[in-house]
N, C-alpha and C positions, 0 to 999 in steps of 0.2 A: 504494500500500500504506500501511498504518498505520506510519509511521516511528517513532512513539513506542514501538511494540512491540519494536523491535530492541534488546533488552537481554539480553546474555549471562547475567547473573545470574538471569534468569527462564527460562532455557532448560529446566531440569529440570522445573519446574512446568508449563510449556506442553506439554512432551512427555508428562508424566503425564496431562494432560487429553486429549490425542489418544489415548493408550492406552485410557483409560476409554471414550472415544467409540467406538473400534474394537470393543471388547468388547461394548458395547451394541448396535452394529449387527448383530453376528453372534450375539446371544444366543439366537436361535431355532434355531441349529444346534449340534450337539454337536461343538464345536471343541476341539482341544488347546490347551495354554497358548500365548498370543500370544507370538511371537518379535519382539523389538523391535531395530531397527537404527538407531542414533543417528547424527545428523549432528555435524560440528564446529559449535560454537556461533557461529563467525564465519569469514569468508573461505571459504565453502563453495560459492558459486555460480561456475561456470566461465564463465558468460556473463551479460551485463548490457546494457541499453539505456537511453540517457539522451537526453531532448530537450535542445536547446541554446537558451538565452535570451540575446539580445543587448541590451545596455543601453549605448548610446553606444560608448565604447571598451572597455567591459567585456564579458565573455562568461562564462557559467556553465552547468554541467550542472544540470538541474532535474528534479524528480520531483513527482508529484501526491500529496500526503499526504491519504488518504481521511479520516483522523480530524480533521484540521484543515480539510479542504475548501479546501486552498490549494496553490499551487505553491511548492515549497521548493528553494532552491539548495543543491547538495551539492558538496563537494570530495572527500569520501571516502564510501564506501558499505560498511558493515559486512558485508553478506552476500557481496559480490563477493570473488573471489580476491585474494590479496595482490598478484599480478601486475597485475590490473586496477586496483587502487587505486594502485599505483606509477605506471602509465602514464596514469591519469586526470590526475594532477598534471602529468606531463611533457607530455602532449598539450595541455593548456590553456595551459601556458607557451609551447609552440611556436605555438599558434594566435593568441594575443593580438596579437603584433606582425606577423602575416602576413596581409594582406588577401586574397591569392590563395587561401589555404586557408580562411579564416573567412567569406568573403562568401557570404551566404545558406545557410550550413550550419545545418541544423535538427535533426539527430539524429546520435548516435554510438553504434555497437554494438561491443561487445567480445566476442570469443570466445577464451578462454584454455584451457590444458590443465595437467594435473598435471605433464606433461613439460617445461613451461616455454615453450611456443610461444604466440603471440598474433596474432590477426587483428583489425585495427581497420577498421571500415566507417564511412565518412563519407557522410552523406546530404544532398543539396542541393536547393534550390528554384531551380536554374539549371543550364544545360549547362556541363560542365567543359571547360576549354580548355588550351592548351599551357602557359600560365603555371601553372595548377594542377598539371599533370604535372611540370613542372620543380621546383616547390617540394616536392611530396610525394616525389619521388625523392631530393631532398636529405635529407629527414627519414629516409627508408628507409635511405640510406647511413650516416647518423649513428647510427642505432639498432641496426644489425646484423641478422643473418640470422634471429633468433628472432621478429622483428616484421615483419608484412606488412600492406599497406594495400589497401583497395578503395574506390573512389569511385563513388557511385551518384547518378544523377539520372534524370529521366523518359526512359525508353528508352535509358539509357546506363549502362554498367558498365565502369569502368577498373580492371584488376587490376594491382597493383604487386607482382610476384613470384609470388603464389599466392592462391587463394581458399579455402584450407583450412588446418587445423592438424592435425598428427599427434600423437595422444595415445597414451600407454602406460598401460594399466590392469593391475593385478596381481591375479590370482585364485589364492589359496592359494600365493603366491610365484611363480607362472608369469606372465611378462609377455605381454600381448596388445596388438598394435599396431592402432590404429584411425585411419583418415583421417576427419576431421570437416569437412564442407563448410559454408562460410559460408551462412547463410540456410536451412539444412536442420536437421531435428530432431537434437539431441544430448541426452544425459542432462545436466541442469543441475548436478547435485551429484556431483562426481567421486568423492569418497570413499564416498558412499552407493552410487553406481553399482558400485563394486568389491564392496561388501557384497551387493548384489542379485545380482551374478553368482555370488558364492560360495554364496549361498543356493540359487540355481537349480541349480548344479552338485551341491551336496549333496543336494538334494531328488530328483534324478534318477539318483543313483549306482545301479550294478547294474541298469540298465535293459536290457530285451531289445529287439531289433529296431531300427527306425529312428524318427526324430523328424520330425514335421511341425510347422512353425512358420509362423504367420500374423502379418503386420505386423512383418516382421523388421528394417525400417529398414536401417541400414548393416551389419547382421550383428553387432550388439552382443552379443546372447545366443547367436546361432548358433555363433560361433567357440568360445566357452568351453564350450558344451554338447556340441560335436561329440565330445569325448573319451568321453562316456558312451553313444554310440550308434554303430551300424554306419554309418549314413548320416543326413544331415540334409537334408530338402527344405523350403525356406523361400520365402515369397512376400512381395513388397513392390511397391507401385504406383509410388511416386515414383522417377523415372528417376535423379536425382542420387544418391539413397540406394542404388539398385541398383548403380550404377557404383562407389560407394565400397565397397559390400559385396564386389564382385568384386576390387577392389584389396586389401581387407583379407584376403580368403581367401588370395590369392597371397602377401601380405606375411608372413602367419603360417604359411605352408607347410602349410595344411590341405587335404586332398584328398578329404574325404568330405562336403562341403557343396555343394548345388546351389541356386542362387537363381533363382526365376521372377518375372518382372515382371508381376504382375497383382494385382487387388484380392482381398480375402478373399471377397467376394460372387461374383466371377467364378470363383474357384477352387472355391467350393462348387458352382456350376453345372457346372463341368468334372467334378468328382468324381461328381456325380449324373447325369452324362450328358445334362444339359439342352441344352448347346451344345458345339461344338468350337471350339478356339482355335488360330490359326496359331502363336502363340508357344509352344505345347506340342508342336509337331512334333519328333519325336525323343526325347520324354520319355514314358515309359510310367508313368503315375501309379500304376497298379495293381501295378507291379513292386516298389514300396516296401512294406515290412512295418512300417507305423507303428502302434505300440501306444500311443505317447505323443504328445500334441499340446500345443504351447506357444502361447499367445496373449497379446499385449500390445496390446489395441485402443485406439483413441482414446477420449476421454471419454464418448462416447455408448455405449460398450460393444459387445457383439455383436448383430448383427441376428438376427431370429428363425430364418432359414434356416441361418445359420452356427451358431447355438445347437444346432439339431438335428443338424447334421453333426458338431459337436464331441462330442456325446453318444455317438458311435459308437466313441470311443477309451477304452481301459482307464484311462489316466491323463491328467488335464488339468492342466497347469501354467498358471496364469492370473496375470499381473501387471496391476494396474489402477491408473490414475491418478485414478479416481473410484469409491470404494467403494460409492456409492449405485447406480451402474449395474451394478456387479458383483453387488450384491444382487438387482437386477432379473433379471439373467441366472441367478442361483442359483434362482429360482423354477422354471426349466426344468432346469438342470443338477443341482439338488438332488434331482430325481425319480429320477435314475439313479446319482448319485455322492455320496460323503461327503467332507467336508473333513478331510483328515488332517494338513495343516499350514496355519497361518495366520501371516502376518508383516506387520509394519508397518515401512515404510521412510520415514524422516523426511527426504524430499527437500527440503522447503520449511519450515524452521524459522520461527517467529514468524508463521505464517499458519494458516488452518484446513485447508489442503490436506494430504491423507494419500495415500500410495502403499501399496497392499495387494498381498500375494502369497498365493495359496492353491494347495495341491496337492489335487486331487480324485481319488479312486480309486473305481472302479466298486463298487457295493454287492454 
């Protein structure tokens, strides 16, 4: 990334530029006033990855600065959470005098939470041995229960205590508990994630019937939205995310959410009667009365068949990490639906990336 852009004094002007860009993108649609959800100007990222550079007896975190076209050593990282910054320093101090932990270490990943938990993953170009396990367990004991470690090498994963962090996000004052699995997708900006959940809950208040959700991940939106619907039927392909979603449903004592492990494309085939799936045995898809559909697709957006399926719903709630592919989907969705809400979520300050949210209602 461009490290020179990380200037909190420039946050407001950079956000204003994004807002203008979002309005330009949707200028061809009769949209209401853009709703803007700001980030904290620093310490907003709940996860961060750093390569490790060895120089004799020295060791540093490094990042590639695109503007300077150079590798830059960093001891602190303004976007990362305060917890990550604290433990960047502590970990480096612990690694420097410890050959068993630093030998052929090439990357460190941090996953933190607003609730104060931290998972540190250490990646190596060698197999981890008993000496490594002894030293990492010493560090784990010294740092307490809020910090856990994972060691990774080729075809090797050693988990010290756990491979997840338990997060608590607050939605209009209501706490929701989420298990976040290391190396799986989680929302990177915790405070903006809370605002996204509140926006989605507000946008779907007074809804009728059930909700269908595609790409549900670990149930991030499913759990908060369940209060607005009789039932929620959600799909997700990644097995670790589905397992985390099932845990989160139980942890939050929510009894009206059903998670199906399958892709959006397969679910579309199932709904259209193209194929039958063993994993749907015992689930009558047509017993659900889904008037609203929620989609949060990958950067590529919705495929053409899913676009057509989504058009069959009265209301479409669409979160997009790539407004350009959302606009491509709007060429189809806009034939049958109007945009009645448009939102910008500033998940990634100091970059060109924007997260968009739209509520579409049938014409």
